[in-house]
C-alpha positions in Angstrom: 154.8 116.5 33.1 152.5 113.5 31.3 150.1 114.0 28.7 146.8 115.9 29.0 143.5 114.3 29.3 142.9 114.6 25.4 146.1 113.3 24.3 145.5 110.0 26.8 142.3 109.4 24.6 142.0 107.3 21.2 139.3 105.6 19.3 139.9 101.8 18.3 140.0 102.5 14.9 143.1 105.0 15.5 145.4 102.3 17.1 148.1 101.8 14.7 150.5 100.2 16.9 150.5 97.4 19.7 150.5 100.1 22.5 151.2 97.2 25.4 154.1 97.4 27.6 156.1 94.5 28.8 153.8 94.4 31.8 150.6 96.1 30.4 147.4 96.0 32.4 143.7 96.3 30.8 140.5 97.7 32.2 137.1 97.8 30.7 133.8 99.5 31.5 131.3 102.2 31.4 132.4 104.0 33.7 129.5 106.8 33.8 130.2 108.5 37.1 133.5 108.4 38.5 133.9 108.0 42.1 136.3 106.7 44.5 135.4 102.9 44.2 136.5 103.7 40.8 139.9 105.2 41.6 140.7 102.3 44.0 140.0 100.0 41.4 142.0 101.5 38.8 145.1 102.6 41.6 145.1 98.5 42.2 145.5 97.7 38.6 148.2 100.1 37.8 149.8 98.7 40.5 150.5 95.3 38.8 152.0 96.6 35.9 153.9 99.5 33.9 151.2 100.7 31.7 147.4 100.9 32.4 144.8 101.1 29.5 141.2 101.6 30.1 138.7 100.6 27.6 135.4 102.6 27.9 132.2 100.9 26.1 131.0 103.1 23.5 127.5 104.8 23.1 126.5 102.2 20.1 127.0 99.4 22.5 124.7 100.7 25.5 121.1 99.4 24.6 118.8 102.2 23.2 116.5 102.2 26.3 119.7 102.9 28.9 121.0 105.6 26.6 119.5 108.7 28.3 121.3 107.1 31.7 124.7 107.3 30.5 126.9 110.2 29.8 128.5 110.3 26.3 131.6 108.2 25.6 133.6 111.5 25.4 132.5 112.9 28.6 133.0 109.1 30.2 136.2 108.6 28.5 137.6 112.4 29.8 136.5 111.3 33.2 138.9 108.3 33.4 141.7 110.2 31.7 141.7 112.7 34.6 142.9 109.7 36.6 146.6 110.1 36.9 147.3 106.4 37.2 145.7 105.6 33.8 148.1 105.9 30.7 145.6 105.2 27.9 142.2 105.4 27.4 140.4 103.7 24.3 136.7 104.1 23.2 135.3 100.7 22.3 132.6 102.2 19.7 131.4 99.3 17.6 133.9 97.0 19.0 134.2 94.5 21.5 136.5 94.1 24.2 138.0 90.6 22.7 138.7 93.2 19.3 140.8 95.0 21.3 142.5 92.3 23.3 143.4 90.7 19.9 144.7 94.3 19.0 146.9 95.3 21.9 147.5 91.9 23.9 147.6 92.8 27.4 149.4 90.7 29.9 146.6 91.3 32.8 143.0 92.1 32.5 141.4 93.8 35.7 137.8 93.0 36.2 135.8 93.9 39.4 135.5 91.5 42.0 131.7 90.7 41.1 132.8 89.3 38.0 134.6 86.2 39.1 131.2 84.7 40.3 129.1 86.3 37.8 130.9 86.2 34.3 129.2 88.1 31.4 129.0 86.1 28.4 130.4 88.8 26.2 133.8 88.9 28.4 134.4 85.2 27.7 136.1 85.5 24.2 138.6 88.3 25.7 139.2 85.9 28.8 139.8 82.9 26.5 142.1 85.1 24.3 144.4 86.5 26.9 144.8 83.3 28.8 145.6 81.4 25.6 148.3 83.9 25.0 149.7 83.3 28.5 147.9 86.5 29.9 146.3 86.9 33.5 143.0 87.6 34.6 142.7 89.3 37.9 139.5 89.8 39.9 140.0 93.1 42.4 137.8 95.7 43.6 140.8 97.8 44.7 142.1 98.2 48.3 139.4 99.0 50.7 140.2 102.0 53.0 138.3 104.3 55.0 140.8 107.1 55.2 142.5 109.3 52.8 146.3 110.0 51.6 145.7 113.0 50.1 147.5 115.0 52.3 150.8 113.2 51.4 150.6 114.3 48.0 149.0 118.0 47.9 148.6 121.1 50.0 145.5 121.3 52.1 144.6 124.5 49.6 145.2 122.1 46.6 143.1 119.5 48.1 140.2 121.8 48.7 140.4 123.6 45.3 140.0 120.2 43.7 137.1 118.8 45.9 135.5 122.3 45.1 136.1 121.6 41.3 134.6 118.0 41.7 131.6 119.5 43.4 130.9 121.8 40.9 131.5 119.1 38.3 128.6 116.9 40.0 126.3 120.0 40.1 126.6 120.4 36.5 126.1 116.7 35.6 122.9 116.8 37.7 121.8 120.3 36.4 121.8 121.7 39.8 122.5 125.5 40.3 123.1 127.3 43.1 119.6 129.3 42.9 117.8 125.9 42.6 119.5 125.1 46.3 118.6 128.2 47.8 115.2 128.1 46.5 115.0 124.6 48.2 116.0 125.9 51.3 113.4 128.5 50.9 110.8 125.6 51.1 112.1 123.7 54.4 110.0 125.9 56.6 106.8 124.0 55.2 108.2 120.6 56.3 107.1 118.8 59.2 110.0 116.1 60.9 109.9 113.5 63.3 113.2 112.4 64.7 113.5 109.2 67.0 116.4 107.8 68.1 119.0 107.8 71.1 120.0 111.0 73.0 123.4 111.5 73.6 125.1 114.4 76.1 128.4 115.3 74.6 131.0 116.9 76.8 134.1 118.3 75.3 137.2 119.2 77.7 139.7 121.7 76.8 143.2 120.2 78.2 147.0 121.9 78.7 149.2 119.0 77.8 151.9 119.0 80.6 153.8 116.1 79.5 154.6 112.3 80.3 154.4 111.0 83.7 157.7 110.1 85.2 156.3 107.3 87.0 154.5 105.6 84.3 154.3 105.9 80.3 151.0 108.2 80.7 150.2 111.5 79.2 149.2 114.2 81.6 147.2 116.6 81.2 145.4 119.9 83.0 141.5 120.7 82.7 140.8 124.2 81.3 137.3 124.1 80.4 134.3 121.9 79.6 131.4 122.3 77.6 128.3 120.2 77.0 126.5 119.7 73.6 123.2 117.5 72.9 124.7 114.8 70.5 123.5 111.7 68.8 119.5 111.8 67.4 119.1 114.9 69.4 121.7 117.1 67.4 119.9 115.8 64.4 116.7 117.2 65.7 118.5 120.4 66.3 119.8 120.5 62.8 116.6 119.9 61.3 114.8 122.8 63.4 117.7 125.3 62.9 117.4 124.8 59.0 113.4 126.2 59.3 111.6 122.9 59.6 109.1 121.8 62.6 110.8 119.1 64.5 109.7 116.7 67.2 111.9 114.6 69.1 110.9 111.3 70.6 113.4 109.5 72.8 114.4 108.0 76.1 116.2 109.6 78.8 117.5 108.7 82.1 116.2 110.2 85.5 119.3 112.5 85.5 120.6 116.1 85.4 122.0 115.3 81.7 118.2 114.4 81.1 117.3 117.8 82.3 120.1 119.6 80.2 118.6 117.9 76.9 115.0 119.0 77.7 116.3 122.4 78.4 118.6 122.9 75.4 116.5 121.4 72.8 113.2 123.4 73.8 115.1 126.7 73.8 116.1 125.8 70.1 112.6 125.2 69.2 112.4 121.5 69.0 109.3 120.1 70.4 110.2 117.0 72.7 108.7 113.8 73.9 110.5 112.0 76.1 110.0 108.3 78.2 112.0 108.5 81.3 113.8 104.9 81.8 115.2 104.8 85.6 117.4 101.6 84.7 119.9 103.6 82.7 121.4 106.9 82.7 121.4 109.5 79.8 124.3 108.4 77.5 127.2 110.8 78.5 130.5 110.9 76.2 133.2 112.9 77.2 136.0 113.9 74.9 139.6 115.2 76.3 141.3 117.5 73.9 144.4 119.5 73.4 143.7 122.4 71.1 141.5 120.5 68.4 143.1 117.3 68.9 141.4 114.7 70.8 143.2 112.8 73.0 140.6 109.8 74.0 136.8 109.5 74.7 135.0 108.2 78.0 131.5 106.8 77.7 128.8 106.3 80.5 126.3 104.3 79.1 123.9 101.6 79.5 123.2 99.2 76.2 120.6 97.2 77.0 117.3 97.1 75.1 114.8 99.2 76.6 111.5 97.2 78.5 108.5 96.5 76.9 106.5 98.9 78.7 109.0 101.6 77.5 108.7 100.6 74.3 105.0 100.5 74.6 105.0 104.3 75.3 107.3 105.1 72.3 104.9 103.4 69.9 102.1 104.8 71.2 103.6 108.5 71.0 104.7 107.1 67.5 101.3 106.7 66.6 100.0 110.0 67.7 102.9 111.9 66.2 103.0 110.2 62.9 99.8 111.4 61.0 101.0 115.1 61.5 104.6 114.8 59.5 106.2 114.8 56.4 109.1 112.6 57.3 110.5 110.4 60.2 114.2 110.1 60.8 115.2 107.0 62.7 119.2 107.9 64.2 119.9 104.3 65.9 123.2 104.8 67.9 122.5 101.2 69.0 121.9 102.0 72.6 118.4 99.9 72.8 116.2 102.6 71.8 115.5 101.7 68.2 114.0 98.1 68.7 112.9 95.8 65.8 109.2 96.3 67.1 109.8 100.3 66.7 111.1 99.9 63.3 108.3 97.8 62.2 105.6 100.1 63.7 107.4 103.2 61.9 107.3 101.3 58.5 103.7 100.5 59.2 103.0 104.2 60.0 105.1 105.4 56.8 103.0 103.0 54.7 99.6 103.9 56.1 100.0 107.9 56.3 102.5 108.3 53.0 105.6 109.4 55.2 109.0 109.8 53.9 111.4 107.6 56.1 115.1 108.1 56.5 117.4 105.4 58.8 121.1 105.9 60.0 123.1 103.5 62.2 126.0 104.8 63.9 128.6 101.6 64.1 131.9 103.5 65.2 132.4 101.8 68.6 129.3 99.7 68.7 127.6 97.1 66.4 124.6 97.6 64.4 123.0 96.4 61.2 121.6 99.2 58.9 120.3 96.3 56.7 117.6 96.0 59.5 115.9 99.1 58.0 113.6 97.5 55.0 111.6 99.8 52.2 113.2 103.0 53.5 113.2 106.3 51.3 116.6 106.7 52.3 119.4 104.9 54.2 122.7 106.4 55.1 125.7 104.1 56.3 129.1 104.6 56.2 131.1 102.3 53.9 132.0 100.2 56.9 128.7 100.1 58.0 127.4 98.9 54.5 130.0 96.1 54.4 129.3 95.1 58.2 125.6 94.7 57.1 126.5 92.3 54.1 129.8 90.7 55.8 131.5 91.5 52.6 134.8 93.5 52.8 136.3 92.4 49.3 133.8 93.5 46.6 133.7 97.2 45.1 131.6 100.2 46.8 129.5 99.9 43.6 128.6 96.3 44.0 128.0 96.8 48.3 125.7 99.5 47.5 123.7 97.7 44.7 123.5 94.8 46.8 122.3 96.8 49.9 119.8 98.6 47.9 118.2 95.1 46.6 118.2 93.6 49.9 116.8 96.3 51.9 114.3 97.4 49.0 115.5 101.0 49.8 114.7 103.3 47.3 117.7 105.7 47.9 121.1 105.3 49.4 123.9 107.6 50.5 127.2 105.8 51.3 129.7 107.8 53.1 133.1 107.6 52.4 134.7 109.9 55.5 137.2 112.0 53.9 136.6 111.1 50.3 132.8 112.6 50.8 129.9 110.4 49.9 128.1 108.5 46.7 124.2 108.9 46.1 122.4 106.4 44.4 118.9 106.6 43.4 116.5 104.1 41.9 114.4 105.1 39.0 110.9 104.1 39.7 110.4 103.5 35.8 112.9 101.0 35.2 114.9 100.1 38.5 118.1 101.8 37.1 120.5 102.8 39.6 121.9 106.6 39.0 124.9 107.5 41.1 126.9 110.7 41.8 129.9 111.3 43.8 130.1 114.4 46.2 133.4 115.3 47.6 134.0 116.2 51.4 134.5 120.0 50.9 136.6 120.7 53.8 140.2 119.0 53.7 141.2 119.7 57.3 138.1 119.4 59.5 138.2 120.5 63.2 135.7 117.9 64.2 134.4 115.6 62.2 131.9 113.6 64.9 128.8 115.6 63.6 129.5 115.3 59.6 127.0 112.0 59.4 124.5 114.0 61.6 124.1 117.1 59.7 124.1 115.6 56.5 121.3 113.2 57.5 119.5 116.2 58.6 119.8 118.5 55.4 119.1 115.7 53.2 115.9 114.4 55.1 114.8 118.0 55.1 115.3 118.8 51.5 113.9 115.7 50.3 110.6 116.4 52.5 110.6 119.9 50.9 110.5 118.1 47.6 114.0 118.0 46.5 115.3 115.4 44.4 118.1 113.0 46.0 120.6 114.5 44.1 119.8 118.3 45.2 119.3 117.0 48.6 122.9 115.3 48.2 124.5 118.8 47.2 122.6 120.8 50.2 124.0 117.9 52.8 127.5 118.2 51.5 127.6 121.9 51.9 126.0 121.5 55.6 128.3 118.9 56.6 131.2 121.2 55.6 129.9 123.7 57.8 129.3 121.3 60.3 132.8 120.2 60.7 134.7 123.6 60.9 133.4 123.8 64.5 134.0 121.8 67.8 131.1 120.4 69.1 127.4 119.9 67.9 126.3 123.3 66.9 123.0 123.4 64.7 123.5 124.8 61.3 121.2 127.4 60.4 119.3 127.7 56.9 121.1 131.0 56.5 124.5 129.6 57.1 123.7 127.1 54.3 122.6 129.8 52.2 125.8 131.8 52.8 127.8 129.2 52.1 126.3 128.0 48.7 126.4 131.4 47.6 130.2 131.6 48.6 130.9 128.2 46.5 129.3 129.7 43.8 131.9 132.2 43.4 135.0 129.8 43.7 
C-alpha cells in the first residue's frame, strides 16, 4: 500500500533532501476544488516520469481580497494528495515556485496548456531555472476523453461508494445539507416555467436476439414490444411539472399521429401546451431497438430544416403573451429548426424586460449545434464536447474551456457535463467576477438509460434556481435528479417525492 494522504504532504521548510527521482515531474497550482480536469492533467503528468510532485500555492501567496474564495492550504493539499497518481505534495507557503525548483531540480515541469501563450511573470524564473539545468517544460491539459475507464479498476459498488463520498464532500464544501435541499423542493410549486424547443417522440422496441444471419453478417432480432415516450424539450417540460412547478410548453409539431400522442400525454401530466403545426415536417420520431437494457441501434425520422417565417412569427407572438407570467424560460435546442436566432433574440429581450431567468441547452450528439449562440443567459448547460465545439478547442483544459465560454457568452452560470464523471458547476460572483466551481459526480455507476440524464438535470436546476436556490444547491438537486432518471428505461418524469426520497436515502449513506 502507498503512503496515506497526510504522509504525502510536506511544507517547503520540511524538505531535507532532493526528492527528485531520475525521471521526476513537477506540477503547480492552487487546486482549490479538485475536479476531473485536474485528474486528467495530473494523470498525464505522472505518465511522463517516475515520480510526481505537486506544488500547492500557500495561503500567504493568495491576495487578501481573494482568500475567502479559497479553501485552506491544508484542505487543498489534502485534495491533491488523495489522487493516486501523486507521490508528493509540497505547500509553498511564503516560497515561490523557483525556490522549489532550485531545491528539488525536477526534470520536467508540466503546466496547463493555457500557460503556453499567456505565461505568468512569476513563472519565468522557474522555467528558466529548469531549462538551464537541462530540464523540460511541457504544456498540456491532459488527455481529453468523454467516457470513464473506472470500471476497469473497481467494482460497481466501490465506484458508487466513492462517488457518494465525493458528493457528500461537495455538499460539505458548499455548506449544503439534506434539509436545505428538501426545503428547496418544498418551494418548487411556486415557480412558473416556460419550456421552448424541439419535440421528439422516442420509441423503445424490446427485442429478442436471434443470432447472426447466414446470408450476411447482420444481427437478427425479433420484436417483442414497443413503447413510446415524449422526448426532447417535451420531457424537460414533463420533468418540470412532475417536480411540482407550473409548466407551459411551446413547440412545433407535424400534422400527424405522433403530434396527437404528444398533446395527449403532456396534457395528462398537467403541462399546459401551445403548439404550432408545421405541415412541411413530421413530428420528430426516434426508434431505439434494445435487447434487455442494451441499445443495438437507433433510427430517426425527421426533417431538420429551419421553420418558415410564418411559423416563427406564431412562436414569437405566443412568447410575448406567455413571458410576463413566468419566472423562467428553458430553451432546449435539439437543432431540428425550432430554436432560430430570431426566437433566441426575442427570448433575451423578453427576459431583460420582465426580469425572467433564462436557461439554455443544445443537443449535439448526432447533429451540430452551438451553445455559444445563447448570450447573457442565467445558465448554459453543455456537455464538454458541446463546449469544445462552440469554441473550436479540443486541446485546452476543462477549466480554460469553461472560463472562455462564460466570458464569450456573458452567461452568469455554467454547468459542463462530463458524462460518467458527472458535471462541474461554475458561477460568476456578482461583486468581483470571481468564478466559483464545484464538481458533482455521477451517482449511478451502471445506468440503465443515460438518454434522459441531461434533460432531468436541466429541469431540476432550472426549477431550483427559479425557486430561489443558488447554483450549487440547484446542482446538488440536479445530480440526484439525474441519478433517478438514468435508473429507468425511457423518458419517465421524476416527481418531487421521488427526489425527496432519494435525498433522504443519500443522507443515510
